[in-house]
N, C-alpha and C positions, 0 to 999 in steps of 0.2 A: 898432616899438612894443612897449613892455613892459607886461605885464599880470600881475595877481595873481589867483589862483583859490583861494578857501577851499573846503574840502570836496572837494578834488581827488582824494582816494582813493576816493570813493564812486562809485556808479553813474553819476549824471549828470555829476558833476564830472570824472571821468576821461575821459568822452567829450568834454566841453568842452575839457579841456586838450589832448587829441590833435588836435581840430579846429583849435584856435588855432595849434598848432605847424605844422600842414599849411598854414595860411594865412600863415605867415611871422612870427607874433608871437613875441616873447621871453617865455616863460611861467615865472612863479614860482609855486610851490605851497606854501601854508601847511598843514602837516600836524601832527597831534598825535603820531603814532607813525611815525617815519621807517623803521621796519622793515616797515610795512604799505604797501608800494608795488607790490603785484602788478600793478595796471593802469597803472602809470606807468613801469615798468622799461624798456620798449622805446621810450620817447619822450624827447626831449632837453629836459627841464625842470629848473629849479633848485629844490631842496627847501629850505625853511626850516622848522625846527621851531617850532611855536607853537600856541596855543590861543586861540580867540576869546573865551573866558571869562577869559583872562589878559591884562589890558591891557598889561602890560609886554612881552609877546612880540609885540605888534603894531606898535610904533613903527617899527622898521627895515623890517618887512615891507611897510608901506604907502607908504614913501618911494620917490620916483623911479619910480613906475609910472604909466602913462597911463590904464589902465583897471583897475577892480576888479570881479570877479565874486564876489559873496558867496553861496555855495551851502551853506556849512556850517550844520548844524542837525540836529535830531532829528525823524524822522518817526514814531518809535515809542519809547515809554518807559513805565516802570511808575509814575512819579510826576509830579505836576504841577510840582514844583520842578525836575526834570530838564529838562522841556520849557521852563520859564521861563528857566533859566540858559543853555541852548543857543540858543533861538530869539529871546528878547527881550534878555537881558543881553549875549549874544554879539554880536548885531546892534548894540546900543547902543555896545558897545566899539569895534567896527570903524568905525562912523560917526564916533565921537569921535576915534579915532586918525587918520582921514583929515582931519577938520577941523583938527586940531592940527599934522599933519605933511605933508599933501599937499592943501591947499585948492584947487589949480589942476588937479586931476584932470579928465580929459576925460569920464569917465562912471563912475558907480557903479551897477552892476546888482544888484538884489536878486531872488533867486528865491523867490517866495512860492508860493501854492497856491490852487486852487479852494476848498480847505477853509477858507481865510481868509474867504471870503464865505458859504460854506455851501451847502446844497442848494437847488434850486428847489422851491417849495411849490405852484406852479400848473401845472407841466409845461412851462413856457416856459424856455428857456435863460437863465441869469443873464448880465448884462452888466456892464460897468465902472460903470454908473450904479446898479446894484442896491445896496440897503442891506445891508451885511455883517451876517450873522447866523450866525456859526460855531456848530456844535453839539458840537465836540470840543475838548479842551484843546489838541491840536495846532493846530487851526484858529484858536483864540483867540490862541495865542502867535505864530502866523505873521501874524495881523492886527496884533498889537502891533508886530511887527517892521516891517511895512509902514508903520505910523504914524510910527515913528521915522525911517525913511528919507524918507518924503514930507514930514515936518515940516522937513526940511533941504534941500528942493529949491531954495530960494533961495540956499543957501550953496554947494552942490555940484550938478552935473548928475546926476540920478538917473533910473533907469528900473526899474519893477517888473513882473515877469512872473509871471502866475498860470496855470500849467498844470493840467490835470486829472490823471487817472491816467496816469503815464508808464511805458512798458515798453520792453523790448528786451534785447539782450545785456548781461549783468552784473547784471541786475535780480534781486534775491532775493525781492521781495515777490510778484510774480505767479508766481514759480517755485513757490510753495506750491500754486497752483491747477493749474499744469501737472502737478505730481506727483500731485495728487488724481485728475485726469482720466486720467493714465497708469495709476493703480491701478484705475480703473473706477468711481469714485464722486465725486460733486460735490455739495456742500451747496447747497440752493436755498431761498430765503426769500421767494418771490413775485417777480412781474415788477418789474424795476428797469431804469433807463435811465442810461447813462453816456456822457460824453465821454472820449475816449482820445487819446493822442499818442505816436507812436513817437519814441524818444530822438533819432534823427538829425534829425528834423523840429524837435524842440524846440531842439537845438543850433543849427541854422540860423536859427531864429527869434531866439534870444538874441543871436547875433552880428549879425544884421540890425538888431535894435533898438539895439544898442550903437553902431553906426556911423551911425544915422539921427538927424538933428537933430530930426525930427518926434517922436521917442520921448522926448526930454528932458522930465523932469518928468511923465511919463505912466505909466499902468498899462495892461497888456494881458493879456487872456485869449488863450491859444493852445491850439488843439486841432486834430484833423485835419478838423474841419468836419462830421463826421457824428455821429449819435446812435445808440448801440448798446444793444439790450436785453441783459440777462444771457444770454438764449438765444443771441443773436448771438455773444457772446464765447465762450460754451461751445462753440458750433459751430465757431468759428474755431480754437480750441485743439484741439478733438477732431479736426478735419480735419488739423491740423498733426502730430498724434501718431498719427493713424489709429486712434483709439479711439472707442467709443460708450459713454460713462459713464452710469451710473444716477443720476438726480437723487434726492437724499435731502432730503425736505421738512423744514425746520426752522422751527417757529413763532417769530415774532419775539420773543415774550415769553421764550423760552428763550435767546436769543442773548447777553444779558449774562452769564448763568451760564457759557456756553461760553467767553466772553472771560476771565472770572475764572479758570476752571480752566486755560486755556491759559497765562495769565500765571504762575500758581503753578508749573506744571511746566516751562515753557519760557522764562520771563522775557519780555523785550521782543521780541515778534515781531509779525507782521502781524495775527494774531488776538489782540486784546487788548481790554480794557474800553473804552479810548478809541476805538479803531477801530470797535468795535461801535456806538458812538453815531452814527457816520457811516453804517454799513451798514444801520441801521434805516430810513433814508430812501430814497425810491424814485427821486429825480431828481437825479443829480449831473451836470448838463449846463451847458455854457457857450457863449456866442456869441463867435466869433472874428472877427466882421466888422470891428471896429476895426483889428486887426492886419493883416487882408487889405487894407483900404482905405488905411491910412496907411503901412504898412511894405511893402506888396506881399508879405506873408507867403504862401508857397505850400506847404502841407503836401502830401506826395506819397504817404505810406504808409498804406494802410488796415489795419484790424485783421486781415484775412485774410492779407495779405502779411506784416505785422509778426509775427503769431503764428508763421508758418512759419519766418521767419528767426530768430526768438528760439528756437524749439524746436531748430533746427539747431545754434545756438550752444551751447545747453544740452547737447545730445548730444555735440558735439565736445569740450567741456570737462568732460564726465562729471559734470555737475550733475543730469542727469536719467537 
């Protein structure tokens, strides 16, 4: 079976490409910069230069593939237009290219996000039936991407996956917090609750949904099934690093200013004005019952185990 992966040079995409190769798939990766192949160098994939925002580069890429995994997009940016071009226009282009050049594809999988639905406001995990109410530009553009994909479910078989925070080896976002804890300080803005998912569990869930007829035309939340407080997460990382950080209390009204300053000095990074819009909310939790019941999705890695394995990878590769 031949598959196309967009966003394959990134954290999740590179793990997916590797897993597909191990399962015997013939993998093609659409990449913007063929010199940026650090995580693909040791696996047997075919590289095609292209950009989801460039319609002309997609025609040949989507032809003659059985499955497409659309992971390309921006999770952080300094402008709304950047988010829109990558997450909305890019998705629209890929779907259009498929409709015009490969209408008999077996499955089109779109990786969305919990951010597309937004936080819980009552402390109960959001479900696939919850009314989307994204609070960030990132979340709004991922929701628009979802709408484009789902509006074509009668034309091509599609599946949408909405993970919460995903972490593991190669992840640069949570690395920021590992580094803070290693230094002995961690920002704290009150009790919050999160769903998490280790990258290998997400990859298994994506592939499981792709091969399941029951996933066609459906949207699924996927998490490890537990709800963690920020104290639980700090403890897991602290134990992995053998550190006891001091919590630095940050009033929520100051957080937008911190995001603005971070953007000015560091550009697009995990601490930015758009991400702060999400961090101000206390319940980023989702219910994964649908995936468990319909797909037999079985997440295996808890935050305690995952934090330890991630910390070890960071150390080995001198990221930490």
